[in-house]
Steps between C-alpha positions, in 0.01 A plus 500: 500500500877461449537280195719248670258424785273228367456272799485498880614197698373495855623310803207348691544495878521844654456662160158403369373320807537538877610148579823527697332441841335186362831373368666556837219331696496194275879473530469506879224239488694276262804527721298397802376189321852402395661588830695791346522831687402785265578857602211711352718808468775311322270320260317828421827631359523198268156544339573551132727196483369160396356271770781253437768762546333631815474147642870442436578798724296341779633142491826347375352169386403548135236228502334646808519847347316384190229328703463808717465723193235276343299483821520878548377551143199273564416692815518828313276372218246377755475858632530686171164673550664696782723681253403868462522704182652847527215739428648683197601184312182438289499862381872489413480170313192608312659827389820323393313241296221701341611861502876475466492177293789363705560129554488379859694211655544360848836342595543354848729272696199287589368229268249552222225309679518739795522811283194392299310421822575843644417694183168315467421539871538879485330532160776640278605203288323639194736801493818289485644380171786287629575323828848366581599319820828368632387144431506571124851643492644290789628808681357756738578868527734682512600289201353691205361199310138546607504854360699393194248235406198727566645770275580248227150353520364850434731529196671806644859606538629557851520878447132506402390362838439658839550271799304587817570341838529572870845358583856487373415151370311689226728804459824303467391273214318785320815708498712200399296438182466867410131553571355801683493414871215642713503444876154524660508594870206370697523701823877502521769474233723195520871559447642369175865439412439655158292816461176461301427734210180617670338472841119511535272481802185418306483310174300784343827693499610269219309729267759769572748260340284334237301761309189375324 
């Protein structure tokens, strides 16, 4: 294992879990309740941002946006058991933790309550050392603060960490702070304004980057 790689920080949605469709459907449902038209295709492109930031793209009234975001989050939590774990994830996390002796973090634009609920629902919470949500840092991606705090909580330097995510909201901040940026492509690769250091199509390919 390269000496400087001591931790891996994962994005959650679209990286560890197949949850994007559920996010989209709960946004559409929340919009219907609040009388806000939500374009599923448009909101799908925003997954990776915080609920508050997404809501602000849908409505101009800030108070309404915050209420919409809170309601959407409650809907999502009520259906959290519908979230699906990507099949290779348990094997990958187990190898990282117990074979490679690498610290594991999850940093997401959602809030900690939701992250914890998802990790517990899919049975992988015990593999994760640190969880950071946008509610802790007060900012969602692509601001780098969720990754910054996760790396600091693991007592690592930025160059010792690998950041893994499925959108430019993960690649951009990883490159900004000087961590290794890995883009995971689930089906198709999403365009990013900044090129990642590596592209993988299955998380098991991380072991071509991180040698145990």
